[in-house]
C-alpha positions as CSV (number, residue, x, y, z in Angstrom):
1,M,0.0,0.0,0.0
2,K,2.9,2.3,0.5
3,G,2.9,4.9,-2.3
4,S,-0.7,4.1,-3.3
5,I,-2.4,6.2,-0.6
6,Q,-2.3,9.9,-1.1
7,A,-0.6,12.1,1.5
8,D,-2.6,14.0,4.2
9,H,-5.2,11.4,4.7
10,I,-8.4,11.8,6.8
11,P,-7.9,10.1,10.2
12,V,-11.0,8.8,12.1
13,N,-10.1,11.0,15.1
14,K,-10.2,14.4,13.4
15,Y,-13.8,15.5,13.0
16,E,-16.2,18.1,14.2
17,I,-20.0,18.1,14.4
18,L,-21.9,21.4,14.2
19,V,-25.6,21.7,15.1
20,A,-27.3,24.8,13.8
21,G,-28.4,27.1,16.6
22,L,-26.4,25.2,19.3
23,P,-23.0,26.0,20.7
24,G,-20.1,23.6,20.0
25,L,-20.6,20.0,21.3
26,I,-17.8,17.5,22.0
27,F,-18.5,13.9,21.1
28,T,-15.8,11.3,21.7
29,E,-17.2,8.9,19.2
30,I,-19.6,9.1,16.3
31,S,-20.9,6.0,14.5
32,G,-20.6,5.9,10.7
33,L,-23.4,7.5,8.7
34,E,-25.1,5.0,6.5
35,Q,-27.5,6.0,3.8
36,E,-29.4,3.5,1.8
37,T,-31.6,3.8,-1.3
38,E,-35.0,2.2,-1.0
39,N,-35.4,-0.8,-3.3
40,V,-38.3,-2.9,-4.6
41,V,-38.1,-6.7,-5.1
42,L,-39.8,-7.7,-8.3
43,P,-41.7,-10.9,-8.8
44,D,-38.7,-12.4,-10.7
45,R,-36.7,-11.8,-7.4
46,T,-34.6,-9.1,-8.9
47,T,-34.3,-5.7,-7.3
48,V,-34.7,-2.2,-8.7
49,S,-34.2,1.2,-7.1
50,G,-37.2,2.8,-5.3
51,G,-35.6,6.2,-5.9
52,D,-35.8,7.6,-2.4
53,S,-33.3,7.2,0.4
54,Q,-34.1,5.8,3.8
55,P,-33.7,8.1,6.8
56,V,-30.2,8.2,8.3
57,E,-29.4,7.1,11.8
58,F,-26.2,7.5,13.8
59,T,-25.1,7.5,17.4
60,A,-22.7,9.8,19.3
61,M,-20.9,9.4,22.7
62,Q,-20.7,12.4,25.0
63,P,-18.7,12.6,28.2
64,M,-21.2,12.6,31.1
65,H,-19.2,15.1,33.1
66,H,-19.5,17.8,30.4
67,K,-22.5,19.1,32.3
68,A,-23.2,22.2,30.1
69,E,-23.1,20.2,26.9
70,V,-25.2,17.4,28.4
71,K,-27.8,20.0,29.4
72,I,-27.9,21.3,25.8
73,M,-28.4,17.8,24.5
74,E,-31.1,17.0,27.1
75,V,-33.0,20.2,26.0
76,W,-32.7,19.2,22.3
77,Y,-33.9,15.7,23.1
78,Q,-37.0,17.1,25.0
79,E,-37.9,19.3,22.0
80,G,-38.8,16.1,20.1
81,R,-41.0,14.8,22.9
82,D,-44.7,15.7,23.5
83,P,-45.4,18.5,23.2
84,V,-43.1,18.6,20.2
85,I,-41.4,21.9,19.6
86,P,-41.3,23.0,15.9
87,T,-37.6,23.5,16.0
88,Y,-36.7,19.9,17.2
89,K,-35.3,19.1,13.7
90,K,-32.0,20.9,13.1
91,P,-29.4,20.9,10.3
92,V,-26.2,19.2,11.3
93,T,-22.8,19.4,9.6
94,L,-20.2,16.7,10.0
95,I,-16.7,17.8,9.1
96,H,-13.8,15.5,8.4
97,K,-10.3,17.0,8.7
98,S,-7.1,15.7,7.3
99,I,-3.9,15.2,9.2
100,S,-2.8,18.7,8.4
101,G,-6.2,20.1,9.7
102,A,-7.6,20.9,6.2
103,V,-11.3,20.2,5.8
104,L,-11.4,17.5,3.1
105,A,-15.0,16.2,3.5
106,T,-18.2,17.8,4.7
107,Y,-21.6,16.1,5.1
108,F,-24.9,17.9,5.7
109,I,-27.6,16.1,7.5
110,T,-31.0,17.7,7.1
111,G,-33.9,17.3,9.5
112,C,-31.7,15.9,12.3
113,W,-33.2,15.2,15.7
114,V,-32.4,13.2,18.9
115,S,-34.5,10.1,19.1
116,K,-32.8,8.3,22.1
117,M,-30.6,8.8,25.1
118,K,-28.8,5.9,26.8
119,L,-27.0,6.3,30.1
120,P,-23.8,4.3,30.6
121,D,-23.7,0.8,32.2
122,L,-22.3,1.0,35.7
123,E,-20.1,-1.6,37.4
124,Q,-18.2,-1.5,40.7
125,A,-15.4,-3.6,39.4
126,N,-14.6,-1.2,36.6
127,E,-11.2,0.5,36.7
128,G,-12.7,4.0,36.3
129,E,-13.4,4.4,32.6
130,M,-15.1,7.7,31.7
131,A,-18.9,7.6,31.8
132,Q,-20.5,8.6,28.5
133,I,-24.0,9.2,27.4
134,E,-25.0,7.6,24.0
135,W,-27.3,9.8,21.9
136,T,-29.1,8.4,18.9
137,F,-29.9,10.8,16.0
138,K,-32.2,10.4,13.1
139,G,-32.0,12.6,10.0
140,D,-33.9,13.0,6.7
141,F,-31.2,13.2,4.1
142,V,-27.4,13.4,3.6
143,P,-26.6,15.2,0.4
144,P,-23.2,14.3,-1.2
145,S,-20.2,16.1,0.2
146,I,-19.0,19.3,-1.4
């Protein structure tokens, strides 16, 4: 592989996620975005494109001790619960940076909202790992990167 990979690659630990209308949030881990085109199975058992894409879903891990950021996420989560606040869906930008810090890929997730919050498992025998909250997000569409 040496010589076949271009210089200044995008590492998986250089990213930023921006949520419109919210201050900066730190997530230690973000699952991969997966977008799938709907398909139709024909009677002859072949498939064809349905044309539209399925909603996108991803998770993000947030340090539990970042109290101000956790509060921001809790408020956003509550916006999507009864009574639903009209602004519960927000545009999100996922930025991938290269080793040098240059922005090499950007993805825009429209209609993003928080669908689930999962508190960490607890265990007395644990060596003291950082407690993190897992947030599940759903979004309408991820246009191609620019």
